[in-house]
Phi, psi and omega in degrees: 000129183275168183295327179288340175275336183277314188237165173229152175306130180101347178296136174274129181231167172220167181284144180293155186295324178300316182292316183296328176294324186259349181231117184267354181300321189235069179286125168054047180262145175237152181198194184226139182290124181250349179170180186236149170249177190299325177288133196291347183246011183253129176242156169268124181238131173257100177294146175305126182095345176270150177273332184237162180278156175237142178273137181219151171284140190296333177298335182267009183240153168212153181292147177286129180302144176091355180245000000 
């Protein structure tokens, strides 16, 4: 499943539990999908409080529950 099938621009996302276990730079961060790049599984995420978007593989993201 590609990133465009999983997410839409404007979706609220957070880092997956698997990613948070292995990476301490972005603990419990939430943000919004701001775009897609040419590679089918990479999305641009603007985390709350950041000025710019960061590129992430879609497998490392999950939609925020309740939205």
